[in-house]
C-alpha positions in Angstrom: -10.0 -81.8 73.4 -13.4 -81.2 74.8 -12.6 -77.5 75.2 -11.7 -77.3 71.5 -15.0 -79.0 70.5 -17.0 -76.6 72.6 -15.2 -73.6 71.1 -15.8 -74.9 67.6 -19.5 -75.4 68.5 -19.8 -72.0 69.9 -18.2 -70.5 66.8 -20.6 -72.4 64.5 -23.6 -71.3 66.7 -22.4 -67.7 66.6 -22.0 -67.8 62.8 -25.5 -69.2 62.4 -26.8 -66.5 64.8 -25.0 -63.8 62.9 -26.3 -65.2 59.6 -29.9 -65.5 60.7 -29.6 -62.0 62.3 -28.4 -60.5 59.0 -31.3 -62.2 57.2 -33.7 -61.0 59.8 -32.4 -57.4 59.6 -32.6 -57.5 55.8 -36.1 -58.8 55.9 -37.2 -56.1 58.4 -35.4 -53.5 56.2 -37.3 -54.7 53.1 -40.6 -55.2 54.7 -40.8 -52.1 56.9 -38.2 -49.5 55.9 -38.5 -50.0 52.1 -42.1 -51.2 52.0 -43.6 -48.1 50.3 -40.9 -47.9 47.7 -41.1 -51.5 46.7 -44.8 -51.6 46.9 -44.9 -48.7 44.5 -42.6 -50.5 42.1 -44.7 -53.6 42.3 -47.9 -51.6 41.7 -46.4 -49.9 38.7 -46.4 -53.3 37.0 -50.2 -53.6 37.3 -51.6 -50.2 38.5 -51.5 -46.7 37.0 -53.1 -43.5 38.1 -55.7 -42.3 35.5 -56.6 -38.6 35.6 -60.3 -37.9 35.4 -60.6 -34.6 33.7 -63.0 -32.1 35.0 -65.5 -30.8 32.5 -64.6 -27.3 31.5 -67.2 -24.7 32.4 -69.6 -23.3 29.8 -69.5 -19.7 28.6 -72.8 -18.0 28.1 -74.1 -14.5 27.1 -76.2 -12.3 29.3 -79.3 -14.2 28.4 -77.8 -17.7 28.9 -77.2 -18.3 25.2 -74.3 -20.8 24.9 -71.1 -19.3 23.5 -68.7 -22.2 24.4 -69.4 -25.7 25.6 -68.2 -29.3 25.5 -69.1 -32.4 23.7 -68.0 -35.8 25.0 -65.3 -37.7 23.1 -62.8 -40.4 23.9 -59.0 -40.5 24.0 -57.7 -43.8 22.7 -54.6 -44.9 24.6 -52.4 -48.0 24.7 -50.4 -50.0 27.3 -47.7 -51.6 25.2 -47.0 -54.2 28.0 -50.5 -55.6 27.6 -50.5 -56.0 23.8 -51.0 -59.6 23.0 -51.0 -59.4 19.2 -49.2 -56.2 18.2 -49.7 -56.5 14.5 -53.4 -57.4 14.7 -54.0 -54.4 17.0 -52.1 -52.1 14.6 -54.1 -53.3 11.6 -57.5 -52.9 13.3 -56.9 -49.6 15.1 -55.2 -48.1 12.0 -58.2 -49.0 9.9 -60.9 -47.8 12.4 -59.2 -44.5 13.4 -57.7 -43.6 10.0 -54.1 -43.6 11.3 -51.4 -44.7 8.8 -50.1 -48.2 9.7 -46.5 -47.2 9.8 -47.2 -44.3 12.1 -49.2 -46.4 14.5 -46.7 -49.3 14.4 -43.9 -46.9 15.4 -45.9 -45.6 18.3 -46.6 -49.1 19.6 -43.0 -50.3 19.1 -41.9 -49.2 22.6 -42.7 -50.9 25.9 -44.3 -47.8 27.4 -47.3 -48.3 29.5 -49.2 -45.1 28.4 -49.3 -44.1 24.8 -51.8 -41.7 23.4 -53.1 -43.0 20.1 -55.7 -40.4 19.2 -57.6 -37.7 20.9 -61.1 -36.4 20.3 -62.5 -39.7 19.0 -66.3 -39.6 18.8 -68.0 -41.8 21.4 -69.8 -43.9 18.8 -66.5 -44.7 17.0 -64.7 -45.5 20.2 -67.5 -47.9 21.3 -67.4 -49.7 18.0 -63.7 -50.1 18.1 -63.8 -51.4 21.7 -66.4 -54.0 20.7 -64.2 -55.2 17.8 -61.2 -55.5 20.1 -63.2 -57.5 22.5 -64.6 -59.9 19.8 -61.1 -60.6 18.6 -59.7 -60.9 22.1 -57.1 -58.1 21.4 -55.7 -56.5 24.5 -53.7 -53.3 25.3 -56.0 -50.6 24.0 -58.0 -48.5 26.4 -60.4 -45.5 26.2 -60.5 -42.4 28.4 -63.4 -40.1 28.6 -62.7 -36.6 27.5 -64.5 -33.6 26.0 -63.7 -31.2 23.1 -64.5 -27.5 23.1 -67.2 -26.3 20.7 -68.1 -22.7 19.8 -71.5 -22.8 18.2 -71.3 -19.3 16.8 -68.1 -19.8 14.9 -66.3 -16.4 14.4 -68.8 -14.3 16.4 -67.2 -12.9 19.5 -64.0 -14.8 18.7 -61.7 -12.1 20.2 -63.7 -12.0 23.4 -64.3 -15.8 24.0 -60.8 -17.0 23.0 -60.1 -20.8 22.9 -58.3 -23.6 24.6 -55.3 -25.9 23.9 -55.2 -29.7 23.9 -54.7 -29.7 27.7 -58.0 -27.7 28.1 -56.2 -24.6 29.2 -57.5 -21.2 28.0 -55.3 -19.4 25.5 -57.0 -16.1 24.6 -60.0 -14.1 25.6 -62.3 -15.1 28.5 -61.1 -18.7 28.1 -57.7 -17.4 29.4 -58.7 -14.7 31.8 -61.3 -16.9 33.5 -59.2 -20.0 33.4 -59.2 -20.4 37.2 -63.1 -20.7 37.2 -63.6 -22.5 33.9 -61.0 -25.3 34.3 -62.4 -27.0 37.4 -60.4 -29.5 39.5 -59.3 -32.8 37.9 -59.9 -36.0 39.7 -58.1 -39.3 39.5 -58.6 -43.1 39.6 -56.2 -45.9 40.3 -56.6 -48.8 37.9 -55.2 -52.2 38.5 -54.9 -54.9 35.8 -54.2 -58.6 36.1 -51.5 -60.3 34.2 -53.6 -60.6 31.1 -54.5 -56.9 31.1 -58.0 -57.1 32.5 -59.1 -54.4 35.0 -59.6 -55.5 38.5 -62.9 -53.9 39.4 -62.6 -53.8 43.3 -59.6 -51.5 43.0 -61.7 -48.7 41.6 -62.6 -47.5 45.1 -59.4 -45.5 45.3 -60.4 -42.4 43.3 -61.3 -38.8 43.7 -64.2 -37.3 41.7 -63.5 -34.3 39.6 -65.1 -30.9 40.3 -66.4 -29.5 37.0 -65.6 -25.9 36.0 -68.0 -23.0 36.7 -70.2 -21.3 34.2 -69.1 -17.8 33.1 -71.9 -15.5 32.0 -70.8 -12.5 29.9 -72.4 -9.0 29.8 -72.6 -9.4 26.0 -76.1 -9.7 24.5 -75.9 -12.1 21.5 -78.8 -10.3 19.8 -76.9 -6.9 20.0 -73.7 -8.7 19.0 -75.4 -10.0 15.9 -76.4 -6.4 15.0 -72.9 -5.2 15.4 -71.4 -8.2 13.5 -73.7 -7.7 10.5 -73.0 -3.9 10.4 -69.2 -4.4 10.6 -69.3 -7.0 7.9 -71.3 -4.6 5.7 -68.7 -1.8 6.4 -65.9 -4.2 5.5 -67.6 -5.0 2.2 -68.4 -1.4 1.4 -65.2 0.3 2.4 -62.6 -2.6 2.6 -60.7 -1.0 5.5 -57.6 -2.6 6.8 -59.1 -2.9 10.3 -62.4 -2.1 12.0 -63.9 -2.1 15.5 -67.4 -1.5 16.9 -68.2 -1.4 20.6 -71.5 -1.0 22.5 -71.3 -0.3 26.3 -73.7 0.7 29.1 -72.3 4.0 30.5 -73.7 3.6 33.9 -72.4 0.1 34.7 -69.6 -0.4 32.2 -71.2 -3.6 30.8 -70.0 -4.3 27.3 -73.1 -5.2 25.3 -71.3 -6.0 22.0 -67.8 -5.8 20.6 -66.5 -6.8 17.2 -63.2 -6.5 15.4 -62.1 -7.2 11.8 -60.3 -9.1 10.6 -61.5 -12.1 12.6 -61.4 -15.9 12.6 -63.5 -19.0 13.3 -63.0 -20.4 16.8 -63.6 -23.9 15.6 -61.0 -23.6 12.9 -58.4 -21.7 14.9 -55.5 -23.7 13.4 -56.2 -22.0 10.1 -56.3 -18.5 11.5 -53.6 -16.0 10.7 -51.9 -14.0 13.5 -53.5 -10.7 12.3 -56.9 -12.2 12.5 -56.5 -13.2 16.1 -55.8 -9.8 17.6 -58.4 -8.1 19.8 -57.9 -4.7 18.3 -60.3 -3.0 20.7 -57.8 -3.4 23.5 -54.4 -3.9 21.8 -54.3 -1.5 19.0 -53.1 2.1 19.4 -54.5 4.9 17.3 -54.4 8.7 17.2 -58.1 9.4 18.0 -58.3 12.7 16.1 -61.2 15.1 16.9 -63.0 12.7 19.2 -60.3 13.7 21.7 -61.5 17.3 21.7 -64.0 16.4 24.4 -61.1 16.2 26.9 -59.9 19.8 26.2 -63.4 21.2 26.4 -64.2 19.2 29.6 -61.0 20.4 31.2 -61.6 24.0 30.4 -65.3 23.9 31.5 -64.6 21.9 34.7 -61.8 24.3 35.7 -64.2 27.2 35.1 -61.8 28.8 32.7 -64.7 29.3 30.3 -68.5 28.8 30.1 -70.3 26.9 27.3 -71.3 30.3 25.6 -67.8 31.8 26.0 -66.4 32.8 22.7 -62.9 32.0 21.4 -61.3 33.7 18.4 -60.4 30.9 16.0 -58.0 33.0 13.8 -60.1 32.7 10.6 -58.8 29.2 10.0 -55.0 29.7 10.3 -53.0 30.2 13.5 -49.2 30.4 13.8 -48.1 29.1 17.2 -44.7 28.0 18.2 -43.3 28.5 14.8 -45.8 26.1 13.1 -49.2 26.7 11.5 -52.3 25.1 12.8 -55.3 24.9 10.4 -59.0 24.5 10.7 -61.0 22.8 8.0 -63.0 26.0 7.5 -62.3 29.7 8.3 -63.9 30.3 11.7 -63.8 33.7 13.4 -65.4 33.6 16.9 -66.9 30.3 18.1 -68.5 29.5 21.4 -67.1 26.6 23.4 -70.1 24.7 22.4 -69.6 25.5 18.7 -65.9 24.5 18.9 -67.1 20.9 19.5 -70.0 21.2 17.0 -67.8 22.6 14.2 -64.8 20.6 15.3 -62.3 23.5 15.4 -58.7 22.5 15.9 -57.7 26.0 16.8 -60.5 26.4 19.3 -59.7 23.1 21.0 -56.0 24.2 21.2 -56.9 27.5 22.8 -59.1 25.7 25.4 -56.1 23.5 26.3 -53.8 26.6 26.6 -56.3 28.2 28.9 -56.1 25.2 31.2 -52.3 24.9 31.0 -50.0 22.0 30.2 -49.8 20.3 33.6 -53.5 20.6 34.3 -54.5 19.4 30.8 -52.3 16.4 31.2 -54.0 15.6 34.6 -57.4 15.6 32.8 -56.1 13.3 30.1 -55.0 10.9 32.8 -58.2 11.4 34.8 -60.2 10.3 31.7 -58.3 7.0 31.8 -55.9 7.5 29.0 -52.4 6.1 29.5 -53.6 3.2 31.7 -55.5 -0.1 31.1 -59.2 0.1 31.5 -59.3 -3.1 33.6 -61.6 -5.1 31.4 -61.5 -8.8 32.1 -59.6 -9.6 28.9 -55.9 -10.5 28.4 -53.4 -8.4 26.5 -54.8 -5.0 27.1 -52.3 -2.1 26.6 -51.9 1.2 28.3 -51.8 3.3 25.2 -49.2 6.1 25.0 -49.5 9.4 26.8 -46.3 11.5 27.3 -45.9 13.7 30.3 -45.6 17.5 29.8 -41.8 17.5 30.3 -41.6 15.5 27.0 -43.8 17.8 25.0 -42.6 20.1 22.3 -43.5 23.8 22.1 -46.6 23.0 20.0 -47.7 19.7 21.7 -50.3 21.7 23.8 -52.0 22.7 20.5 -51.8 19.3 18.8 -52.8 16.9 21.6 -56.2 18.5 22.0 -57.1 17.5 18.4 -56.0 13.9 19.0 -52.4 14.0 17.7 -49.2 12.9 19.5 -51.1 10.4 21.6 -52.0 6.8 21.3 -55.3 5.4 22.7 -57.2 2.1 22.3 -60.8 2.0 21.0 -62.0 0.8 24.4 -60.3 3.7 26.2 -62.1 6.2 23.8 -65.4 4.4 24.5 -64.9 4.6 28.3 -64.0 8.3 28.0 -67.2 9.1 26.2 -69.1 7.0 28.8 -67.8 9.4 31.4 -69.6 12.2 29.6 -72.7 10.2 29.3 -72.9 9.0 32.9 -72.4 12.3 34.7 -68.6 12.5 34.8 -67.7 9.1 36.3 -64.8 7.0 35.0 -66.1 3.4 35.2 -64.3 0.1 34.7 -65.7 -1.7 31.6 -66.9 -5.2 32.3 -67.2 -8.3 30.1 -68.1 -10.8 32.8 -71.6 -10.6 34.3 -71.4 -13.5 36.8 -69.9 -16.8 37.6 -72.1 -19.7 38.7 -72.0 -23.4 39.3 -73.7 -25.8 37.0 -76.5 -26.0 39.5 -77.0 -22.2 39.3 -75.3 -21.2 42.6 -73.6 -17.8 42.2 -69.9 -17.8 42.9 -69.2 -14.2 41.8 -71.2 -11.3 40.5 -69.0 -8.2 40.0 -70.6 -4.9 40.8 -69.9 -1.7 38.7 -66.6 -0.1 39.7 -66.4 3.7 39.6 -62.7 4.6 39.6 -63.1 8.3 40.1 -65.2 11.4 39.4 -63.5 12.9 36.3 -65.6 16.0 35.9 -68.6 17.4 37.7 -72.1 16.3 36.6 -72.7 19.9 35.5 -69.7 19.8 33.2 -70.7 16.5 31.8 -74.1 17.9 31.0 -72.6 21.0 29.3 -70.4 18.8 27.2 -73.3 16.5 26.4 -75.4 19.5 25.3 -72.7 20.5 22.9 -72.3 17.0 21.5 -76.0 16.9 20.6 -75.3 19.7 18.2 -72.6 17.6 16.6 -75.3 15.2 15.4 -77.4 17.9 13.7 -77.5 20.0 10.6 -75.0 22.4 12.2 -72.5 19.7 13.2 -70.0 17.2 11.6 -72.1 14.1 12.2 -75.6 14.7 10.8 -75.4 11.3 9.2 -75.1 9.7 12.7 -78.7 10.7 13.6 -81.3 8.1 14.5 -84.9 9.0 13.8 -86.9 9.5 17.0 -83.8 9.9 19.3 -81.5 12.6 20.4 -77.8 11.6 19.8 -74.7 13.1 21.4 -71.4 12.2 19.8 -68.2 13.3 18.2 -66.5 12.5 14.9 -62.8 11.8 14.4 -60.7 11.8 11.3 -57.0 11.2 11.9 -54.3 10.8 9.2 -52.7 7.4 9.7 -49.4 7.3 11.4 -46.5 5.8 9.4 -44.5 3.3 11.5 -41.3 4.8 9.9 -42.3 8.3 11.0 -44.7 11.0 9.9 -48.0 10.1 8.3 -49.2 8.0 5.4 -50.4 10.0 2.5 -54.2 9.5 1.8 -54.8 7.0 4.6 -57.0 7.9 7.5 -58.5 6.4 10.7 -62.1 7.5 10.8 -64.3 7.2 13.8 -67.5 8.2 15.6 -68.3 7.8 19.3 -71.6 8.8 20.8 -74.5 7.8 23.0 -78.3 7.4 22.9 -80.7 8.7 24.1 -78.7 11.8 24.9 -80.9 12.8 27.9 -80.8 9.3 29.5 -78.1 7.3 27.8 -78.7 3.5 27.5 -75.5 2.8 25.6 -72.4 4.3 24.2 -71.2 3.2 20.8 -67.9 3.5 19.0 -67.2 2.9 15.3 -63.6 2.9 14.0 -62.4 2.1 10.5 -58.7 2.1 9.6 -57.9 3.0 6.0 -61.4 2.9 4.6 -61.6 3.2 0.8 -64.1 5.6 -0.7 -64.9 6.5 -4.3 -64.0 10.1 -3.6 -61.3 11.3 -1.2 -63.5 14.2 0.0 -65.9 11.6 1.5 -63.2 9.9 3.7 -64.3 11.5 7.0 -65.6 10.2 10.3 -68.9 12.0 9.9 -69.6 10.4 6.5 -68.3 6.9 7.0 -68.3 6.0 10.7 -71.4 8.2 11.5 -73.9 6.3 9.2 -72.6 3.0 10.6 -73.2 4.2 14.1 -76.7 5.3 13.0 -77.6 1.9 11.7 -76.2 0.1 14.7 -77.9 2.5 17.2 -81.3 2.4 15.5 -81.4 -1.4 15.5 -80.1 -1.6 19.1 -82.7 0.9 20.2 -85.5 -1.2 18.6 -84.1 -4.4 20.3 -83.9 -2.7 23.7 -87.4 -1.4 23.2 -86.4 2.2 23.7 -89.3 4.6 23.2 -88.6 7.2 20.5 -89.9 10.7 21.3 -88.6 13.1 18.7 -88.1 12.9 14.9 -84.7 14.1 13.9 -84.2 15.0 10.3 -81.3 13.1 8.8 -79.1 15.3 6.6 -75.5 14.9 5.4 -74.1 18.4 4.7 -70.8 17.6 3.1 -69.5 21.1 3.7 -69.8 20.6 7.5 -67.6 17.6 7.9 -64.4 18.0 9.9 -61.3 17.4 7.9 -57.8 16.2 8.9 -54.8 18.4 8.3 -53.3 17.9 4.9 -50.1 15.8 4.9 -47.8 18.7 4.0 -49.3 20.8 6.9 -48.9 17.9 9.3 -45.2 17.6 8.5 -44.8 21.2 9.3 -46.9 21.1 12.4 -45.4 18.0 14.1 -41.8 18.3 15.1 -39.2 15.7 14.3 -38.8 14.8 17.9 -42.5 13.8 18.4 -43.0 10.2 19.3 -44.1 8.3 16.2 -47.1 6.2 17.2 -47.7 3.0 15.3 -50.8 0.9 14.8 -48.8 -2.2 15.6 -50.6 -4.6 17.9 -49.2 -5.7 21.3 -49.7 -9.2 22.7 
């Protein structure tokens, strides 16, 4: 009997030991193994991680004029689990923030702990709302510090600056390309509330301060930009073109001093902008450059020593049959020197210069001048343009490409090519960013000029430059581009507009002028392009008569602002008979084979 009692006692003891052991192991499991998980779940009831947004860096021009900055605002949020009088909160917040009652009630109908009520609320309004909530003892509404992006100059430089989204990420322009520097590093703060929704202050110690974004200084000078903007607006009003672009750039450093496109849009009203207004046409539009491209053929022939500046070329008295197609000049020229081929803008002369060089070597010079590749400017969306290799050329391509047909270039590429003539033959990367600094002024980055290659010799560049001076004279096609007191070197372009369906559009032209000043020591290169300008008389629709005078006005005002000293009076004359003309539509159709690549002016993102 005693043995049975001892056995039962042992069993009971063992059972209790096993039970308490199970409880102990369970307690250890919960307290040690699962501690972090359950602590996190418990904290979620009263603690949440609040992001402290870094302030986005400021964008400034070359003289520290503000182009984009922030103003403080508040984001109104709600924790539905803390609402003590839902209807009263809805009524008050709806009235103060101008939100429809039904919309706000629906937002607060859930039990979510983080609900964004409204962003970009002015600080004064947020403070007033907070005070009214406090007076009425209404809980569950909180305020987070934020900032909104402001562009004080509206539409000026819109395609260069770009803009941000609601998450403060750059979308276009420098805002996008310099995102890594502008955005900064967000911080955070853990906030704990008690059971009535009040913040427990001691818990604030667990936080990380944000690192604000850096300042980005552009190479653009706002005063020069204002000159360009005013002139491009005047051109839009006078000629009502479909599109227009003006660029000013330092040829020695690649710094872009001013750049403007039309159509454009207001950065502060970007939600109202149309897609066509938001395209940076200086880097994403292709165009046939027309006669401005003749500098490449002349430079190739001179650099290869196939000719000298005073070598004469027979220009066939204005009509040349080559490869089964006729090539025309706008006037009947007999013999012209290489210099005069540029001055008079002879299509036949340029074609024969390219033939002297040969297809493969001419193609190499086209690529050496930077065509067919991105320039490398610090702006998103730039395209390569379109340059076909010689194996894709037709029999007559060697005579059409020198006059700017059968190729696609961007306005910035054409500006960079002319800069290579102005700076002694160097292809330089254009720059829009001057430096990056902290808010305290410490320099993070200051890019130096980048010379990609020596395209032509300094001697060849000088020879081309001497010829281009003659273009802006009574003998040339751009007398109207002259600036009193300065020597100008430049080239006109008039290209019939490519039809996206093939061939060319009747009566529509892309007119341009690209040049630099002063010719003997260039301070800036300027490009003016107007797409489908409208004139009172068709015979006036040429680069020398439309783009040339616009360049003249821009260059004269820019020279005054830069305090350049005039040294020579140049008589301004506009001899209509000297303007270079595009080939008539019916002649173009005969000259350009069906297999040629049809370029379009369509933009690329």
